[in-house]
C-alpha positions in Angstrom: -0.3 0.0 0.1 2.8 2.3 -0.9 1.3 4.1 -3.4 -1.5 5.0 -1.1 0.8 5.9 1.3 2.3 8.5 -1.0 -0.7 10.0 -2.3 -2.0 10.4 0.8 0.7 12.2 2.0 0.8 14.6 -1.7 -2.8 15.3 -1.1 -1.4 16.5 2.8 1.1 18.8 1.7 -1.6 20.3 -1.1 -4.2 20.4 1.5 -2.0 22.3 4.1 -0.1 24.5 1.3 -4.0 25.7 0.3 -5.2 26.3 4.0 -1.7 28.0 5.2 -1.9 30.2 1.8 -4.8 32.8 2.6 -2.8 33.8 5.7 -0.1 35.5 3.5 -3.1 37.0 1.2 -2.4 40.5 1.6 1.4 39.9 -0.2 -0.2 39.2 -3.3 -3.4 39.3 -5.3 -3.1 35.2 -6.4 -2.7 35.0 -2.7 -5.4 36.5 -1.9 -7.9 34.1 -4.2 -7.3 31.4 -1.6 -8.9 32.6 1.0 -11.9 32.2 -0.8 -12.2 28.1 0.1 -12.1 27.6 3.6 -14.9 25.6 3.5 -13.3 23.8 1.3 -9.8 23.1 2.7 -11.7 22.8 6.0 -13.4 19.4 4.5 -10.4 18.3 2.6 -8.8 18.3 6.0 -11.6 16.4 7.9 -11.4 14.0 5.1 -7.9 13.4 4.7 -7.2 13.3 8.2 -9.4 10.0 9.0 -7.1 8.5 6.4 -4.2 9.1 7.5 -4.8 8.3 10.8 -5.9 5.0 9.2 -2.9 4.2 7.4 -1.2 5.6 11.2 0.7 8.8 9.0 1.1 10.6 12.4 2.9 13.6 11.0 0.6 14.4 8.6 -2.1 14.0 11.0 -0.7 16.6 12.7 0.1 18.7 9.8 -3.7 18.4 8.7 -4.8 19.1 12.7 -3.7 22.6 12.3 -4.1 23.1 9.0 -8.0 22.4 9.3 -7.6 24.7 12.9 -6.8 27.3 10.5 -9.6 27.4 8.1 -12.0 26.6 10.7 -11.4 29.8 12.9 -12.5 31.9 9.5 -15.5 29.5 9.1 -16.8 28.9 12.3 -18.0 32.1 13.2 -20.3 31.7 10.0 -21.9 28.4 10.8 -25.1 28.1 13.4 -23.9 26.9 16.6 -25.4 29.2 18.7 -22.7 31.6 19.7 -23.0 34.9 20.0 -26.4 37.1 20.1 -29.4 35.9 18.1 -33.0 37.5 17.0 -35.1 34.1 15.5 -37.5 34.5 18.3 -40.6 34.3 17.2 -42.3 38.0 17.4 -45.6 39.6 15.8 -43.9 42.8 15.0 -43.2 42.8 10.6 -39.6 41.9 9.6 -38.1 44.3 6.5 -37.2 41.6 3.6 -34.4 42.8 1.5 -33.6 40.6 -2.1 -30.4 40.9 -3.9 -29.1 39.1 -6.7 -26.8 39.5 -9.5 -29.3 38.7 -12.7 -26.4 37.2 -15.4 -26.3 39.9 -18.1 -25.4 37.0 -20.4 -28.6 34.6 -19.5 -31.0 34.3 -17.0 -34.6 32.8 -16.8 -36.7 36.0 -15.9 -39.9 34.1 -15.8 -38.2 31.8 -12.9 -36.5 34.7 -11.5 -40.5 36.4 -11.3 -41.7 33.8 -9.3 -38.9 33.6 -6.7 -39.0 37.6 -6.2 -43.1 37.1 -5.8 -42.8 33.9 -3.1 -39.9 35.7 -1.6 -42.2 39.2 -1.1 -39.4 41.1 -0.6 -40.2 44.7 0.4 -36.6 46.6 -1.0 -34.8 44.6 -3.9 -31.2 45.4 -5.3 -30.4 43.6 -8.5 -27.0 43.9 -10.5 -26.0 43.4 -13.8 -29.0 44.6 -14.7 -28.7 45.5 -18.5 -31.4 47.3 -20.1 -33.1 44.0 -22.3 -33.4 42.6 -18.2 -34.6 46.2 -17.1 -37.6 45.5 -19.9 -38.0 41.8 -19.2 -38.7 42.6 -15.6 -40.7 45.8 -15.8 -43.3 43.9 -14.4 -42.0 44.7 -11.1 -42.4 48.5 -11.8 -46.2 47.8 -10.2 -45.1 45.5 -7.6 -42.6 48.2 -6.2 -43.6 51.5 -7.6 -40.3 53.3 -6.0 -37.4 52.5 -8.2 -33.8 53.7 -9.0 -32.0 52.4 -12.1 -29.0 52.2 -14.0 -29.0 49.8 -16.7 -25.8 49.2 -18.7 -24.7 46.8 -21.2 -21.9 44.4 -19.3 -21.8 43.8 -15.9 -22.4 46.9 -13.9 -25.8 48.1 -14.6 -27.7 47.9 -11.1 -31.5 48.5 -9.9 -33.6 49.0 -7.0 -37.2 48.4 -6.5 -38.7 49.2 -3.6 -42.4 48.9 -1.8 -41.8 51.4 0.7 -41.4 55.5 -0.3 -38.2 56.7 -1.3 -37.1 60.1 0.2 -33.9 60.6 -2.2 -32.2 58.5 -4.3 -29.0 58.9 -6.6 -26.2 56.4 -9.0 -23.4 57.4 -7.2 -19.7 56.3 -7.7 -17.2 53.8 -6.0 -14.3 54.4 -8.2 -15.0 53.3 -11.6 -18.1 51.2 -10.6 -22.1 52.1 -10.1 -24.3 51.9 -7.0 -27.2 52.9 -6.0 -27.8 55.2 -2.4 -31.4 55.5 -1.6 -33.1 56.7 1.5 -36.6 54.9 2.5 -38.9 55.6 4.6 -39.4 52.7 6.7 -42.6 51.6 9.7 -40.1 52.4 11.8 -38.1 55.5 10.2 -35.8 56.4 7.3 -33.5 54.2 6.9 -30.8 54.1 3.6 -29.8 51.2 1.4 -26.8 50.9 -0.7 -26.8 48.4 -3.3 -23.1 47.6 -5.2 -21.5 45.1 -7.5 -17.6 45.6 -6.9 -14.9 44.8 -9.3 -13.8 40.7 -9.7 -10.6 40.2 -8.4 -8.9 38.6 -11.5 -6.2 40.9 -12.2 -3.7 42.8 -10.0 -5.2 45.6 -11.5 -9.3 45.1 -10.5 -8.7 43.2 -7.5 -6.8 47.3 -5.8 -9.7 48.4 -7.8 -12.2 46.4 -5.3 -10.5 47.3 -2.4 -10.4 50.9 -3.3 -14.2 50.5 -4.3 -14.5 48.8 -0.3 -12.5 51.9 1.3 -14.9 54.1 -0.6 -17.8 52.3 0.6 -16.9 52.1 4.3 -15.7 55.3 3.9 -19.5 56.3 2.8 -21.1 54.4 5.2 -19.6 56.3 7.8 -20.8 59.2 7.2 -24.6 58.5 6.8 -26.5 58.7 9.7 -29.3 56.1 11.0 -29.6 52.6 9.7 -28.3 51.6 7.0 -28.7 48.4 4.7 -25.5 47.5 2.1 -26.8 44.8 -0.5 -24.6 43.4 -3.4 -22.2 41.6 -4.9 -19.3 42.3 -3.5 -16.9 39.7 -5.4 -15.2 38.6 -1.6 -15.7 36.5 0.3 -15.9 36.4 4.3 -13.1 34.9 4.0 -10.6 37.3 2.6 -9.2 39.8 4.9 -10.4 42.9 2.9 -14.2 42.0 3.4 -13.3 41.7 7.3 -11.1 44.8 6.9 -14.6 46.4 5.7 -16.8 44.9 8.0 -14.8 46.7 10.8 -14.0 49.8 8.5 -18.1 50.5 8.1 -19.6 49.2 11.2 -21.4 46.5 9.5 -22.4 43.2 10.7 -22.5 40.2 7.6 -26.2 38.6 8.0 -24.5 35.4 7.5 -22.3 35.6 10.5 -23.7 33.2 12.9 -26.6 31.5 10.0 -24.7 30.0 7.2 -21.8 29.8 5.0 -24.0 29.0 2.0 -22.5 29.5 -1.3 -23.8 32.5 -3.9 -22.0 31.9 -6.9 -21.3 29.5 -9.2 -24.6 28.2 -9.6 -23.0 25.6 -11.7 -20.4 24.1 -9.7 -21.5 23.8 -6.3 -18.2 21.8 -5.1 -16.3 24.9 -5.3 -19.2 27.7 -4.7 -18.3 30.3 -2.7 -20.0 33.3 -0.7 -19.7 36.6 -2.9 -23.2 38.1 -2.5 -24.1 39.9 0.4 -26.2 41.8 2.8 -24.8 43.7 5.7 -26.0 46.1 8.0 -25.5 48.5 10.9 -27.2 48.5 14.4 -29.7 50.4 13.0 -31.2 46.5 12.4 -30.9 43.6 14.1 -30.5 40.5 11.5 -33.7 37.5 12.0 -32.3 35.5 9.0 -30.4 35.1 6.2 -31.6 32.4 3.7 -29.9 32.1 -0.3 -32.9 31.8 -3.2 -33.0 28.7 -5.4 -31.8 29.2 -9.2 -33.0 30.9 -11.7 -30.5 29.9 -14.6 -28.1 32.8 -13.6 -25.1 32.2 -12.3 -26.0 33.7 -8.7 -28.2 32.4 -6.4 -29.9 35.6 -4.9 -30.4 36.0 -1.1 -33.2 37.0 0.8 -32.5 38.7 4.6 -35.2 39.4 6.8 -34.3 42.3 9.8 -35.8 43.9 12.1 -35.1 47.8 12.5 -32.7 47.9 16.0 -35.7 50.4 17.9 -38.5 47.9 17.8 -36.5 45.1 18.7 -35.2 46.6 21.8 -39.0 46.6 22.5 -40.3 42.7 22.3 
């Protein structure tokens, strides 16, 4: 069984190397890409650990335990383990529902997406990759969501916001060279701000730097915004990259996945290597009730639905 021992040793080296590489994420954009697959590294480390323990390869066992601990430290805060504050207690107070979805400028099933949106019945809908064609096929939403702010564009960076709640003010803003939408809405508990975003994909050094700059500009904008804030969209960053964690710290926001799910949002066609890059984050003006991934509608992204409770009403319960 020497061949098996050698194969397990090779796999151990690969998994340990992949698990350690994210620690140097800030040194190079390629190393930052390795941060996004923490769940996969953790699963691989656990499976290999069982196999190498069976073969009594104790040095490999120790290396895999260390590698697994590194990945687990990033993943565990997103698992529903009952740690930290929760807000799932039953309440009669109506939740604010926010749906964020990247429709893919290449193709998607408008019929299926409309079914999903109507079933989810969000109060606020943020759509990324909104092309003129997508705006046309989704025009039926305009009667169901009477308040809108849209910036359709060819390619990947059109964006739109639909709301059932009155919009006090809204504008298309720039984060670096990509458009975003900022709207001030009037909710039952008072006014709040929604920012819809679609940041650059960090697939080259230049685009990675641009994405990081967009995160910095977004954090600064949030710090300058008073009252409750919701940010929703495609960040092209997972919770496991230090740049996203730094953004959460700088902006004072909380990721709605935290303590609930590490569920993937992209790509729908390769679920085993899927990663969570679509997010809804809120400041202390809201308490997160739930975070849920929605069904596939032939896009490369899943939509996400988050239920929120204004913090003032949560404190009264």
